[in-house]
CHARMM-style PDB file with segment names, atoms N, HN, CA, C and O in Angstrom:
ATOM      1  N   MET     1      65.762 355.774  70.169  1.00  0.00      PROA
ATOM      2  CA  MET     1      65.415 356.480  68.713  1.00  0.00      PROA
ATOM      3  C   MET     1      66.167 355.266  67.555  1.00  0.00      PROA
ATOM      4  O   MET     1      65.948 355.331  66.346  1.00  0.00      PROA
ATOM      5  N   LEU     2      66.959 354.321  68.115  1.00  0.00      PROA
ATOM      6  HN  LEU     2      67.137 354.269  69.098  1.00  0.00      PROA
ATOM      7  CA  LEU     2      67.617 353.120  67.549  1.00  0.00      PROA
ATOM      8  C   LEU     2      66.145 352.037  66.745  1.00  0.00      PROA
ATOM      9  O   LEU     2      65.844 351.560  65.650  1.00  0.00      PROA
ATOM     10  N   ARG     3      65.502 352.126  68.435  1.00  0.00      PROA
ATOM     11  HN  ARG     3      65.747 352.513  69.324  1.00  0.00      PROA
ATOM     12  CA  ARG     3      64.256 351.066  68.152  1.00  0.00      PROA
ATOM     13  C   ARG     3      63.490 351.620  67.099  1.00  0.00      PROA
ATOM     14  O   ARG     3      63.013 350.854  66.262  1.00  0.00      PROA
ATOM     15  N   GLN     4      63.278 352.997  67.009  1.00  0.00      PROA
ATOM     16  HN  GLN     4      63.665 353.620  67.689  1.00  0.00      PROA
ATOM     17  CA  GLN     4      61.939 353.684  66.285  1.00  0.00      PROA
ATOM     18  C   GLN     4      62.349 353.260  64.805  1.00  0.00      PROA
ATOM     19  O   GLN     4      61.651 352.593  64.041  1.00  0.00      PROA
ATOM     20  N   LEU     5      63.584 353.762  64.557  1.00  0.00      PROA
ATOM     21  HN  LEU     5      64.151 354.304  65.177  1.00  0.00      PROA
ATOM     22  CA  LEU     5      64.156 353.420  63.132  1.00  0.00      PROA
ATOM     23  C   LEU     5      64.444 352.181  62.468  1.00  0.00      PROA
ATOM     24  O   LEU     5      64.612 351.949  61.271  1.00  0.00      PROA
ATOM     25  N   ASN     6      64.474 351.265  63.693  1.00  0.00      PROA
ATOM     26  HN  ASN     6      64.337 351.453  64.665  1.00  0.00      PROA
ATOM     27  CA  ASN     6      64.508 350.004  63.229  1.00  0.00      PROA
ATOM     28  C   ASN     6      63.095 349.398  62.832  1.00  0.00      PROA
ATOM     29  O   ASN     6      62.967 348.469  62.034  1.00  0.00      PROA
ATOM     30  N   GLN     7      62.083 350.017  63.464  1.00  0.00      PROA
ATOM     31  HN  GLN     7      62.187 350.772  64.111  1.00  0.00      PROA
ATOM     32  CA  GLN     7      60.612 349.266  62.976  1.00  0.00      PROA
ATOM     33  C   GLN     7      60.520 350.028  62.177  1.00  0.00      PROA
ATOM     34  O   GLN     7      59.505 349.583  61.641  1.00  0.00      PROA
ATOM     35  N   ALA     8      60.830 351.079  61.484  1.00  0.00      PROA
ATOM     36  HN  ALA     8      61.655 351.440  61.919  1.00  0.00      PROA
ATOM     37  CA  ALA     8      60.880 351.647  60.364  1.00  0.00      PROA
ATOM     38  C   ALA     8      61.231 351.089  59.062  1.00  0.00      PROA
ATOM     39  O   ALA     8      60.826 351.526  57.985  1.00  0.00      PROA
ATOM     40  N   GLY     9      61.888 350.252  59.204  1.00  0.00      PROA
ATOM     41  HN  GLY     9      62.217 349.897  60.079  1.00  0.00      PROA
ATOM     42  CA  GLY     9      62.469 349.371  58.506  1.00  0.00      PROA
ATOM     43  C   GLY     9      64.140 349.753  58.177  1.00  0.00      PROA
ATOM     44  O   GLY     9      64.693 349.353  57.153  1.00  0.00      PROA
ATOM     45  N   GLU    10      64.689 350.414  59.003  1.00  0.00      PROA
ATOM     46  HN  GLU    10      64.239 350.739  59.835  1.00  0.00      PROA
ATOM     47  CA  GLU    10      66.206 350.972  59.072  1.00  0.00      PROA
ATOM     48  C   GLU    10      67.195 349.745  59.663  1.00  0.00      PROA
ATOM     49  O   GLU    10      67.076 349.461  60.855  1.00  0.00      PROA
ATOM     50  N   THR    11      68.289 348.929  58.736  1.00  0.00      PROA
ATOM     51  HN  THR    11      68.386 349.160  57.768  1.00  0.00      PROA
ATOM     52  CA  THR    11      68.633 348.093  59.511  1.00  0.00      PROA
ATOM     53  C   THR    11      70.344 348.892  60.314  1.00  0.00      PROA
ATOM     54  O   THR    11      70.765 349.977  59.914  1.00  0.00      PROA
ATOM     55  N   PHE    12      70.840 348.329  61.082  1.00  0.00      PROA
ATOM     56  HN  PHE    12      70.498 347.448  61.408  1.00  0.00      PROA
ATOM     57  CA  PHE    12      72.174 348.818  61.775  1.00  0.00      PROA
ATOM     58  C   PHE    12      73.011 347.912  61.793  1.00  0.00      PROA
ATOM     59  O   PHE    12      72.594 346.772  62.002  1.00  0.00      PROA
ATOM     60  N   LEU    13      74.448 348.129  61.583  1.00  0.00      PROA
ATOM     61  HN  LEU    13      74.787 349.054  61.414  1.00  0.00      PROA
ATOM     62  CA  LEU    13      75.467 347.356  61.965  1.00  0.00      PROA
ATOM     63  C   LEU    13      76.300 348.260  63.114  1.00  0.00      PROA
ATOM     64  O   LEU    13      76.895 349.319  62.910  1.00  0.00      PROA
ATOM     65  N   ILE    14      76.155 347.472  64.477  1.00  0.00      PROA
ATOM     66  HN  ILE    14      75.673 346.612  64.643  1.00  0.00      PROA
ATOM     67  CA  ILE    14      76.463 348.306  65.869  1.00  0.00      PROA
ATOM     68  C   ILE    14      77.843 347.502  66.244  1.00  0.00      PROA
ATOM     69  O   ILE    14      77.732 346.277  66.282  1.00  0.00      PROA
ATOM     70  N   VAL    15      78.703 347.878  66.431  1.00  0.00      PROA
ATOM     71  HN  VAL    15      78.793 348.874  66.400  1.00  0.00      PROA
ATOM     72  CA  VAL    15      79.934 347.363  67.305  1.00  0.00      PROA
ATOM     73  C   VAL    15      80.059 347.808  68.873  1.00  0.00      PROA
ATOM     74  O   VAL    15      80.552 348.829  69.350  1.00  0.00      PROA
ATOM     75  N   GLU    16      79.424 346.659  69.524  1.00  0.00      PROA
ATOM     76  HN  GLU    16      79.023 345.829  69.137  1.00  0.00      PROA
ATOM     77  CA  GLU    16      79.800 347.240  70.838  1.00  0.00      PROA
ATOM     78  C   GLU    16      79.958 345.878  71.736  1.00  0.00      PROA
ATOM     79  O   GLU    16      79.504 344.745  71.576  1.00  0.00      PROA
ATOM     80  N   HSD    17      80.824 346.480  72.786  1.00  0.00      PROA
ATOM     81  HN  HSD    17      81.193 347.400  72.916  1.00  0.00      PROA
ATOM     82  CA  HSD    17      81.044 345.599  73.639  1.00  0.00      PROA
ATOM     83  C   HSD    17      80.356 345.236  75.173  1.00  0.00      PROA
ATOM     84  O   HSD    17      80.788 344.512  76.070  1.00  0.00      PROA
ATOM     85  N   ASN    18      79.391 345.862  75.104  1.00  0.00      PROA
ATOM     86  HN  ASN    18      79.041 346.450  74.376  1.00  0.00      PROA
ATOM     87  CA  ASN    18      78.590 346.292  76.517  1.00  0.00      PROA
ATOM     88  C   ASN    18      77.217 345.164  76.018  1.00  0.00      PROA
ATOM     89  O   ASN    18      76.217 345.401  75.340  1.00  0.00      PROA
ATOM     90  N   VAL    19      77.667 343.952  76.651  1.00  0.00      PROA
ATOM     91  HN  VAL    19      78.479 343.759  77.202  1.00  0.00      PROA
ATOM     92  CA  VAL    19      76.631 342.812  75.827  1.00  0.00      PROA
ATOM     93  C   VAL    19      75.084 343.143  76.422  1.00  0.00      PROA
ATOM     94  O   VAL    19      74.023 343.030  75.808  1.00  0.00      PROA
ATOM     95  N   GLU    20      75.298 343.594  77.839  1.00  0.00      PROA
ATOM     96  HN  GLU    20      76.160 343.686  78.339  1.00  0.00      PROA
ATOM     97  CA  GLU    20      73.513 343.981  78.322  1.00  0.00      PROA
ATOM     98  C   GLU    20      72.928 345.047  77.166  1.00  0.00      PROA
ATOM     99  O   GLU    20      71.904 344.659  76.604  1.00  0.00      PROA
ATOM    100  N   PHE    21      73.385 346.158  76.809  1.00  0.00      PROA
ATOM    101  HN  PHE    21      74.217 346.474  77.266  1.00  0.00      PROA
ATOM    102  CA  PHE    21      72.972 347.200  75.853  1.00  0.00      PROA
ATOM    103  C   PHE    21      72.558 346.242  74.529  1.00  0.00      PROA
ATOM    104  O   PHE    21      71.368 346.174  74.224  1.00  0.00      PROA
ATOM    105  N   ILE    22      73.383 345.640  73.892  1.00  0.00      PROA
ATOM    106  HN  ILE    22      74.350 345.696  74.140  1.00  0.00      PROA
ATOM    107  CA  ILE    22      73.385 344.974  72.660  1.00  0.00      PROA
ATOM    108  C   ILE    22      72.332 343.981  72.503  1.00  0.00      PROA
ATOM    109  O   ILE    22      71.522 343.908  71.578  1.00  0.00      PROA
ATOM    110  N   THR    23      72.486 342.941  73.907  1.00  0.00      PROA
ATOM    111  HN  THR    23      73.144 343.001  74.658  1.00  0.00      PROA
ATOM    112  CA  THR    23      70.991 342.101  73.839  1.00  0.00      PROA
ATOM    113  C   THR    23      70.072 342.809  74.244  1.00  0.00      PROA
ATOM    114  O   THR    23      69.011 342.204  74.089  1.00  0.00      PROA
ATOM    115  N   ASN    24      69.931 343.784  74.685  1.00  0.00      PROA
ATOM    116  HN  ASN    24      70.793 344.275  74.811  1.00  0.00      PROA
ATOM    117  CA  ASN    24      68.421 344.300  74.924  1.00  0.00      PROA
ATOM    118  C   ASN    24      67.618 344.895  73.487  1.00  0.00      PROA
ATOM    119  O   ASN    24      66.405 344.981  73.294  1.00  0.00      PROA
ATOM    120  N   LEU    25      68.865 345.303  72.479  1.00  0.00      PROA
ATOM    121  HN  LEU    25      69.850 345.233  72.636  1.00  0.00      PROA
ATOM    122  CA  LEU    25      68.365 346.127  71.679  1.00  0.00      PROA
ATOM    123  C   LEU    25      68.349 345.013  70.285  1.00  0.00      PROA
ATOM    124  O   LEU    25      67.371 345.224  69.567  1.00  0.00      PROA
ATOM    125  N   SER    26      69.120 344.055  69.871  1.00  0.00      PROA
ATOM    126  HN  SER    26      69.914 343.884  70.454  1.00  0.00      PROA
ATOM    127  CA  SER    26      69.209 343.595  69.098  1.00  0.00      PROA
ATOM    128  C   SER    26      68.393 342.022  68.711  1.00  0.00      PROA
ATOM    129  O   SER    26      68.288 340.997  69.386  1.00  0.00      PROA
ATOM    130  N   HSD    27      67.990 342.303  67.592  1.00  0.00      PROA
ATOM    131  HN  HSD    27      68.075 343.135  67.044  1.00  0.00      PROA
ATOM    132  CA  HSD    27      67.262 340.418  66.785  1.00  0.00      PROA
ATOM    133  C   HSD    27      68.179 339.690  66.524  1.00  0.00      PROA
ATOM    134  O   HSD    27      67.814 338.526  66.354  1.00  0.00      PROA
ATOM    135  N   ARG    28      69.043 339.832  66.434  1.00  0.00      PROA
ATOM    136  HN  ARG    28      69.339 340.777  66.571  1.00  0.00      PROA
ATOM    137  CA  ARG    28      70.239 339.077  65.935  1.00  0.00      PROA
ATOM    138  C   ARG    28      71.566 339.356  66.110  1.00  0.00      PROA
ATOM    139  O   ARG    28      71.994 340.405  65.630  1.00  0.00      PROA
ATOM    140  N   ILE    29      72.335 338.589  66.730  1.00  0.00      PROA
ATOM    141  HN  ILE    29      71.987 337.736  67.120  1.00  0.00      PROA
ATOM    142  CA  ILE    29      73.662 338.927  67.259  1.00  0.00      PROA
ATOM    143  C   ILE    29      74.959 338.040  66.237  1.00  0.00      PROA
ATOM    144  O   ILE    29      74.775 336.883  65.861  1.00  0.00      PROA
ATOM    145  N   ILE    30      76.037 338.710  65.959  1.00  0.00      PROA
ATOM    146  HN  ILE    30      76.186 339.650  66.265  1.00  0.00      PROA
ATOM    147  CA  ILE    30      77.009 338.017  65.631  1.00  0.00      PROA
ATOM    148  C   ILE    30      78.234 338.435  66.012  1.00  0.00      PROA
ATOM    149  O   ILE    30      78.792 339.362  65.425  1.00  0.00      PROA
ATOM    150  N   VAL    31      78.894 337.662  67.245  1.00  0.00      PROA
ATOM    151  HN  VAL    31      78.441 336.909  67.721  1.00  0.00      PROA
ATOM    152  CA  VAL    31      80.045 337.623  67.905  1.00  0.00      PROA
ATOM    153  C   VAL    31      80.967 337.567  67.276  1.00  0.00      PROA
ATOM    154  O   VAL    31      80.714 336.769  66.373  1.00  0.00      PROA
ATOM    155  N   LEU    32      82.455 338.129  67.122  1.00  0.00      PROA
ATOM    156  HN  LEU    32      82.661 338.777  67.856  1.00  0.00      PROA
ATOM    157  CA  LEU    32      83.182 338.093  66.582  1.00  0.00      PROA
ATOM    158  C   LEU    32      84.709 337.379  67.489  1.00  0.00      PROA
ATOM    159  O   LEU    32      84.261 337.338  68.635  1.00  0.00      PROA
ATOM    160  N   ASP    33      85.451 337.103  67.536  1.00  0.00      PROA
ATOM    161  HN  ASP    33      85.815 337.136  66.605  1.00  0.00      PROA
ATOM    162  CA  ASP    33      86.805 336.563  68.281  1.00  0.00      PROA
ATOM    163  C   ASP    33      87.771 336.815  66.864  1.00  0.00      PROA
ATOM    164  O   ASP    33      87.448 336.501  65.719  1.00  0.00      PROA
ATOM    165  N   GLN    34      88.803 337.350  67.214  1.00  0.00      PROA
ATOM    166  HN  GLN    34      89.066 337.605  68.144  1.00  0.00      PROA
ATOM    167  CA  GLN    34      89.999 337.936  66.189  1.00  0.00      PROA
ATOM    168  C   GLN    34      89.652 337.763  65.030  1.00  0.00      PROA
ATOM    169  O   GLN    34      90.172 337.012  64.204  1.00  0.00      PROA
ATOM    170  N   GLY    35      88.397 338.722  64.856  1.00  0.00      PROA
ATOM    171  HN  GLY    35      87.975 339.332  65.527  1.00  0.00      PROA
ATOM    172  CA  GLY    35      88.065 338.981  63.441  1.00  0.00      PROA
ATOM    173  C   GLY    35      87.321 337.565  62.810  1.00  0.00      PROA
ATOM    174  O   GLY    35      87.089 337.615  61.602  1.00  0.00      PROA
ATOM    175  N   LYS    36      86.996 336.521  63.408  1.00  0.00      PROA
ATOM    176  HN  LYS    36      87.185 336.480  64.390  1.00  0.00      PROA
ATOM    177  CA  LYS    36      86.062 335.582  62.897  1.00  0.00      PROA
ATOM    178  C   LYS    36      84.744 335.493  63.351  1.00  0.00      PROA
ATOM    179  O   LYS    36      84.585 335.964  64.478  1.00  0.00      PROA
ATOM    180  N   ILE    37      83.886 335.092  62.886  1.00  0.00      PROA
ATOM    181  HN  ILE    37      84.015 334.709  61.971  1.00  0.00      PROA
ATOM    182  CA  ILE    37      82.558 334.770  63.326  1.00  0.00      PROA
ATOM    183  C   ILE    37      82.959 333.684  64.593  1.00  0.00      PROA
ATOM    184  O   ILE    37      83.777 332.823  64.267  1.00  0.00      PROA
ATOM    185  N   LEU    38      82.592 333.653  65.631  1.00  0.00      PROA
ATOM    186  HN  LEU    38      81.927 334.352  65.895  1.00  0.00      PROA
ATOM    187  CA  LEU    38      82.746 332.963  66.603  1.00  0.00      PROA
ATOM    188  C   LEU    38      81.206 332.098  66.827  1.00  0.00      PROA
ATOM    189  O   LEU    38      81.116 330.873  66.906  1.00  0.00      PROA
ATOM    190  N   ALA    39      80.122 333.021  66.898  1.00  0.00      PROA
ATOM    191  HN  ALA    39      80.195 334.016  66.833  1.00  0.00      PROA
ATOM    192  CA  ALA    39      78.694 332.887  67.113  1.00  0.00      PROA
ATOM    193  C   ALA    39      77.812 333.555  66.349  1.00  0.00      PROA
ATOM    194  O   ALA    39      78.193 334.633  65.893  1.00  0.00      PROA
ATOM    195  N   GLU    40      76.493 333.101  66.041  1.00  0.00      PROA
ATOM    196  HN  GLU    40      76.184 332.226  66.411  1.00  0.00      PROA
ATOM    197  CA  GLU    40      75.712 333.820  65.701  1.00  0.00      PROA
ATOM    198  C   GLU    40      74.350 333.264  66.224  1.00  0.00      PROA
ATOM    199  O   GLU    40      74.158 332.088  66.531  1.00  0.00      PROA
ATOM    200  N   GLY    41      73.360 334.352  66.289  1.00  0.00      PROA
ATOM    201  HN  GLY    41      73.517 335.307  66.040  1.00  0.00      PROA
ATOM    202  CA  GLY    41      72.128 333.813  66.595  1.00  0.00      PROA
ATOM    203  C   GLY    41      71.246 335.172  67.516  1.00  0.00      PROA
ATOM    204  O   GLY    41      71.649 336.334  67.469  1.00  0.00      PROA
ATOM    205  N   THR    42      70.213 334.810  68.189  1.00  0.00      PROA
ATOM    206  HN  THR    42      69.886 333.866  68.227  1.00  0.00      PROA
ATOM    207  CA  THR    42      69.362 335.729  69.004  1.00  0.00      PROA
ATOM    208  C   THR    42      70.697 335.484  70.194  1.00  0.00      PROA
ATOM    209  O   THR    42      71.740 334.837  70.292  1.00  0.00      PROA
ATOM    210  N   ALA    43      69.537 336.873  71.308  1.00  0.00      PROA
ATOM    211  HN  ALA    43      68.690 337.399  71.228  1.00  0.00      PROA
ATOM    212  CA  ALA    43      70.589 337.197  72.314  1.00  0.00      PROA
ATOM    213  C   ALA    43      70.440 335.823  73.263  1.00  0.00      PROA
ATOM    214  O   ALA    43      71.443 335.410  73.845  1.00  0.00      PROA
ATOM    215  N   ALA    44      69.319 335.214  73.385  1.00  0.00      PROA
ATOM    216  HN  ALA    44      68.504 335.549  72.912  1.00  0.00      PROA
ATOM    217  CA  ALA    44      69.336 334.195  74.082  1.00  0.00      PROA
ATOM    218  C   ALA    44      70.306 333.060  73.786  1.00  0.00      PROA
ATOM    219  O   ALA    44      70.995 332.464  74.614  1.00  0.00      PROA
ATOM    220  N   GLN    45      70.253 332.865  72.528  1.00  0.00      PROA
ATOM    221  HN  GLN    45      69.694 333.349  71.855  1.00  0.00      PROA
ATOM    222  CA  GLN    45      71.336 331.611  72.063  1.00  0.00      PROA
ATOM    223  C   GLN    45      72.747 332.221  72.327  1.00  0.00      PROA
ATOM    224  O   GLN    45      73.576 331.387  72.693  1.00  0.00      PROA
ATOM    225  N   ILE    46      73.232 333.635  72.205  1.00  0.00      PROA
ATOM    226  HN  ILE    46      72.559 334.312  71.908  1.00  0.00      PROA
ATOM    227  CA  ILE    46      74.668 333.980  72.143  1.00  0.00      PROA
ATOM    228  C   ILE    46      74.947 333.726  73.728  1.00  0.00      PROA
ATOM    229  O   ILE    46      75.920 333.120  74.175  1.00  0.00      PROA
ATOM    230  N   GLN    47      73.941 334.287  74.451  1.00  0.00      PROA
ATOM    231  HN  GLN    47      73.150 334.779  74.087  1.00  0.00      PROA
ATOM    232  CA  GLN    47      74.187 334.271  75.935  1.00  0.00      PROA
ATOM    233  C   GLN    47      74.436 332.584  76.371  1.00  0.00      PROA
ATOM    234  O   GLN    47      75.033 332.343  77.420  1.00  0.00      PROA
ATOM    235  N   GLU    48      74.118 331.860  75.811  1.00  0.00      PROA
ATOM    236  HN  GLU    48      73.633 332.056  74.958  1.00  0.00      PROA
ATOM    237  CA  GLU    48      74.161 330.342  76.273  1.00  0.00      PROA
ATOM    238  C   GLU    48      75.500 329.794  75.456  1.00  0.00      PROA
ATOM    239  O   GLU    48      76.171 328.903  75.977  1.00  0.00      PROA
ATOM    240  N   ASP    49      75.889 330.365  74.114  1.00  0.00      PROA
ATOM    241  HN  ASP    49      75.344 331.089  73.691  1.00  0.00      PROA
ATOM    242  CA  ASP    49      76.927 329.774  73.763  1.00  0.00      PROA
ATOM    243  C   ASP    49      78.011 329.583  74.454  1.00  0.00      PROA
ATOM    244  O   ASP    49      78.468 330.579  75.014  1.00  0.00      PROA
ATOM    245  N   PRO    50      78.580 328.547  74.583  1.00  0.00      PROA
ATOM    246  CA  PRO    50      79.978 327.884  75.678  1.00  0.00      PROA
ATOM    247  C   PRO    50      81.052 328.451  74.695  1.00  0.00      PROA
ATOM    248  O   PRO    50      82.082 328.670  75.331  1.00  0.00      PROA
ATOM    249  N   ARG    51      81.154 328.695  73.677  1.00  0.00      PROA
ATOM    250  HN  ARG    51      80.317 328.516  73.159  1.00  0.00      PROA
ATOM    251  CA  ARG    51      82.286 329.480  72.852  1.00  0.00      PROA
ATOM    252  C   ARG    51      82.269 330.824  73.283  1.00  0.00      PROA
ATOM    253  O   ARG    51      83.314 331.243  73.779  1.00  0.00      PROA
ATOM    254  N   VAL    52      81.333 331.567  73.200  1.00  0.00      PROA
ATOM    255  HN  VAL    52      80.483 331.227  72.797  1.00  0.00      PROA
ATOM    256  CA  VAL    52      81.188 332.903  73.290  1.00  0.00      PROA
ATOM    257  C   VAL    52      81.598 333.404  74.938  1.00  0.00      PROA
ATOM    258  O   VAL    52      82.268 334.403  75.199  1.00  0.00      PROA
ATOM    259  N   LEU    53      81.052 332.506  75.888  1.00  0.00      PROA
ATOM    260  HN  LEU    53      80.507 331.694  75.677  1.00  0.00      PROA
ATOM    261  CA  LEU    53      81.292 332.369  77.509  1.00  0.00      PROA
ATOM    262  C   LEU    53      82.767 332.330  77.445  1.00  0.00      PROA
ATOM    263  O   LEU    53      83.428 333.299  77.818  1.00  0.00      PROA
ATOM    264  N   GLU    54      83.243 331.387  77.045  1.00  0.00      PROA
ATOM    265  HN  GLU    54      82.706 330.600  76.742  1.00  0.00      PROA
ATOM    266  CA  GLU    54      84.560 330.969  77.105  1.00  0.00      PROA
ATOM    267  C   GLU    54      85.716 332.421  76.430  1.00  0.00      PROA
ATOM    268  O   GLU    54      86.720 332.850  76.999  1.00  0.00      PROA
ATOM    269  N   ALA    55      85.249 332.804  75.357  1.00  0.00      PROA
ATOM    270  HN  ALA    55      84.434 332.455  74.895  1.00  0.00      PROA
ATOM    271  CA  ALA    55      86.112 333.690  74.777  1.00  0.00      PROA
ATOM    272  C   ALA    55      86.395 335.002  75.551  1.00  0.00      PROA
ATOM    273  O   ALA    55      87.508 335.486  75.755  1.00  0.00      PROA
ATOM    274  N   TYR    56      85.003 335.573  76.013  1.00  0.00      PROA
ATOM    275  HN  TYR    56      84.099 335.180  75.847  1.00  0.00      PROA
ATOM    276  CA  TYR    56      84.436 336.780  76.572  1.00  0.00      PROA
ATOM    277  C   TYR    56      84.272 336.794  78.313  1.00  0.00      PROA
ATOM    278  O   TYR    56      83.912 337.783  78.951  1.00  0.00      PROA
ATOM    279  N   LEU    57      84.503 335.922  78.697  1.00  0.00      PROA
ATOM    280  HN  LEU    57      84.796 335.119  78.179  1.00  0.00      PROA
ATOM    281  CA  LEU    57      84.398 335.752  80.103  1.00  0.00      PROA
ATOM    282  C   LEU    57      85.223 334.542  80.931  1.00  0.00      PROA
ATOM    283  O   LEU    57      85.221 334.288  82.135  1.00  0.00      PROA
ATOM    284  N   GLY    58      85.872 333.948  79.906  1.00  0.00      PROA
ATOM    285  HN  GLY    58      85.873 334.155  78.927  1.00  0.00      PROA
ATOM    286  CA  GLY    58      86.939 333.000  80.742  1.00  0.00      PROA
ATOM    287  C   GLY    58      86.402 332.130  81.139  1.00  0.00      PROA
ATOM    288  O   GLY    58      86.921 331.688  82.164  1.00  0.00      PROA
ATOM    289  N   ILE    59      85.248 331.442  80.696  1.00  0.00      PROA
ATOM    290  HN  ILE    59      84.826 331.801  79.863  1.00  0.00      PROA
ATOM    291  CA  ILE    59      84.545 330.583  81.239  1.00  0.00      PROA
ATOM    292  C   ILE    59      84.659 328.903  80.422  1.00  0.00      PROA
ATOM    293  O   ILE    59      84.109 328.584  79.369  1.00  0.00      PROA
ATOM    294  N   SER    60      85.324 328.252  81.082  1.00  0.00      PROA
ATOM    295  HN  SER    60      85.770 328.512  81.938  1.00  0.00      PROA
ATOM    296  CA  SER    60      85.225 327.074  79.724  1.00  0.00      PROA
ATOM    297  C   SER    60      84.239 326.655  79.612  1.00  0.00      PROA
ATOM    298  O   SER    60      83.433 326.715  80.541  1.00  0.00      PROA
ATOM    299  N   PRO    61      83.836 325.873  78.013  1.00  0.00      PROA
ATOM    300  CA  PRO    61      82.671 325.413  77.875  1.00  0.00      PROA
ATOM    301  C   PRO    61      82.108 324.547  79.134  1.00  0.00      PROA
ATOM    302  O   PRO    61      81.049 324.819  79.702  1.00  0.00      PROA
ATOM    303  N   GLU    62      82.958 323.475  79.488  1.00  0.00      PROA
ATOM    304  HN  GLU    62      83.818 323.255  79.027  1.00  0.00      PROA
ATOM    305  CA  GLU    62      82.458 322.776  80.871  1.00  0.00      PROA
ATOM    306  C   GLU    62      81.959 323.401  81.837  1.00  0.00      PROA
ATOM    307  O   GLU    62      81.166 322.695  82.459  1.00  0.00      PROA
ATOM    308  N   MET    63      82.089 324.537  82.285  1.00  0.00      PROA
ATOM    309  HN  MET    63      82.733 325.111  81.780  1.00  0.00      PROA
ATOM    310  CA  MET    63      81.957 325.297  83.345  1.00  0.00      PROA
ATOM    311  C   MET    63      80.489 326.139  82.868  1.00  0.00      PROA
ATOM    312  O   MET    63      79.528 326.425  83.581  1.00  0.00      PROA
ATOM    313  N   ALA    64      80.694 326.407  81.440  1.00  0.00      PROA
ATOM    314  HN  ALA    64      81.475 326.174  80.860  1.00  0.00      PROA
ATOM    315  CA  ALA    64      79.344 327.302  81.225  1.00  0.00      PROA
ATOM    316  C   ALA    64      78.321 326.349  80.924  1.00  0.00      PROA
ATOM    317  O   ALA    64      77.181 326.814  80.946  1.00  0.00      PROA
ATOM    318  N   GLN    65      78.454 324.919  80.600  1.00  0.00      PROA
ATOM    319  HN  GLN    65      79.380 324.541  80.582  1.00  0.00      PROA
ATOM    320  CA  GLN    65      77.317 324.089  80.713  1.00  0.00      PROA
ATOM    321  C   GLN    65      77.260 323.878  81.927  1.00  0.00      PROA
ATOM    322  O   GLN    65      76.070 323.626  82.117  1.00  0.00      PROA
ATOM    323  N   ASP    66      77.816 323.815  82.941  1.00  0.00      PROA
ATOM    324  HN  ASP    66      78.782 324.019  82.787  1.00  0.00      PROA
ATOM    325  CA  ASP    66      77.220 323.487  84.453  1.00  0.00      PROA
ATOM    326  C   ASP    66      76.670 324.516  84.816  1.00  0.00      PROA
ATOM    327  O   ASP    66      75.794 324.287  85.650  1.00  0.00      PROA
ATOM    328  N   GLU    67      76.814 325.749  84.518  1.00  0.00      PROA
ATOM    329  HN  GLU    67      77.526 325.936  83.841  1.00  0.00      PROA
ATOM    330  CA  GLU    67      76.193 326.934  85.145  1.00  0.00      PROA
ATOM    331  C   GLU    67      74.988 326.809  84.789  1.00  0.00      PROA
ATOM    332  O   GLU    67      74.057 326.853  85.593  1.00  0.00      PROA
ATOM    333  N   LEU    68      74.809 326.584  83.161  1.00  0.00      PROA
ATOM    334  HN  LEU    68      75.566 326.548  82.508  1.00  0.00      PROA
ATOM    335  CA  LEU    68      73.174 326.539  82.589  1.00  0.00      PROA
ATOM    336  C   LEU    68      72.745 325.399  83.086  1.00  0.00      PROA
ATOM    337  O   LEU    68      71.605 325.569  83.517  1.00  0.00      PROA
ATOM    338  N   GLN    69      73.096 324.356  83.229  1.00  0.00      PROA
ATOM    339  HN  GLN    69      74.023 324.217  82.879  1.00  0.00      PROA
ATOM    340  CA  GLN    69      72.531 323.147  84.182  1.00  0.00      PROA
ATOM    341  C   GLN    69      71.622 323.851  85.818  1.00  0.00      PROA
ATOM    342  O   GLN    69      70.520 323.649  86.328  1.00  0.00      PROA
ATOM    343  N   ALA    70      72.603 324.558  86.099  1.00  0.00      PROA
ATOM    344  HN  ALA    70      73.498 324.722  85.685  1.00  0.00      PROA
ATOM    345  CA  ALA    70      72.599 325.086  87.590  1.00  0.00      PROA
ATOM    346  C   ALA    70      71.410 325.924  87.459  1.00  0.00      PROA
ATOM    347  O   ALA    70      70.720 325.989  88.476  1.00  0.00      PROA
ATOM    348  N   ALA    71      71.050 326.518  86.534  1.00  0.00      PROA
ATOM    349  HN  ALA    71      71.611 326.466  85.707  1.00  0.00      PROA
ATOM    350  CA  ALA    71      70.275 327.752  86.179  1.00  0.00      PROA
ATOM    351  C   ALA    71      69.145 327.205  86.056  1.00  0.00      PROA
ATOM    352  O   ALA    71      68.273 327.833  86.657  1.00  0.00      PROA
ATOM    353  N   SER    72      68.673 326.009  85.362  1.00  0.00      PROA
ATOM    354  HN  SER    72      69.381 325.499  84.874  1.00  0.00      PROA
ATOM    355  CA  SER    72      67.337 325.203  84.776  1.00  0.00      PROA
ATOM    356  C   SER    72      66.395 325.061  86.033  1.00  0.00      PROA
ATOM    357  OT1 SER    72      65.306 324.498  85.927  1.00  0.00      PROA
TER     358      SER     72
END
């Protein structure tokens, strides 16, 4: 239903902690950390952002970079 309404021109603000749900639904994502914008962009950009990984998954930027390189 949300996708149909969005295609009809409706815009939504969704506050959600389910990363899989929101990345499959949204074109643009803004990640907040303690009320401040930490990162914004597409789902792919957010999932690769070391600051987001550190804040939400406890992975240091160095570990995140290592994991990204290993996945490539």
